[in-house]
C-alpha angles and dihedrals in degrees: 000000000000129000089247092065094040097047106020097158094046090048093051091047092052093046096047096081091051091049090051091049090048092052091048089052091049091051093048091051091048092049091049092051092046095051092041090054094057095091090049091049093048089052101045106019103045093132091054091049091053090050091050092049089057090046093051095049103035104017131234134259115348091353090064089071090069097037102256119233095350095062095037094052091041093052092047093050092046090052092046093048092049093047091049090053094049095046093042095048092048096045095044090045090061089067096035100254102103086135087080093068087104088057091055091050092051094043107039099033092056101039104035124358103046096048094044095045092046090051092049091048092049092049094048096047118026096016095053090043092053092051092049093047096049092041091053090049091050097050091044090051094240091131090053088051090055090053090049089055091052092249115141102242096196093049094044099042106026109024092049090054092048091051092047091047093051091050093047102042098072098058091037092053093044089056090047093052093046092050091050090052092048092047092051092048095046093048094047098042106030101031104028097035103235118154112267092220092051092050094046092049095057093037093054092042095057100032103107115198090208089059089054091055092050089047091055090049090051091051092049093050091048091049091050092049092047093050093048093049096046095045091050095052092045095045092054099037115139139175103064125270093333089053090054090054091049091049091050092051092047091049093050093049092047094047093049090054090048092050092056092042093052090049091051095047095046091046090052092047097047106027102022093098096050144346096247097228139075119213092186092064 
């Protein structure tokens, strides 16, 4: 009689940390292979990368009718920018400084709301779709067929999506930031009645170009993390169609946690030593 049968719960509890470490190692190895395969994919699978760029930005199939990731992220950032303007104008108005609504739009949109909302939109649209696609290919043994035909499955299925995502994220995020700025300005000026010149003055005063660059870096890192997570869960999905659904849900939850974690870490690294602005002049 083994210790496993005598103390099953204790055995599982002792083995759990090793299983977690093993899974972390498997993920790190997969991520290294996926990133290392990007040059190979860009050389031999250029057509697939171009197709994936179109799929990321405008969607595929039925999703193309509503614009895919571009429209979803754009709508989310517009709604967030408008909500920020309403809440900021109302809250600042309680202490008589509603003129600083332009400052909130320039400060919070760039540093917090636009990167987080764009990351959530990317995870919920393209990320979930990637997990479902790769998971369906895994359970239907299409990935095994690629290996049988001497095609590198990670390079063809994962590295191509990483390359396409890195190409697409910059214009997508630029559109998202611009839409959030326009939504905040329209809500404050047209709906709430603040002077356009007053809003533009404070917006331009506190909009820091360096913050925009850091915001783009944050969006790129979040997109890379989201793509790696979703491709991993989809590539190793198991258990038939229900297993694909479970893998998609796990990937979305993990990527949402990563989006917030990346935002926190980058904010601590960049802005932890000081706010970068001076309201006192």
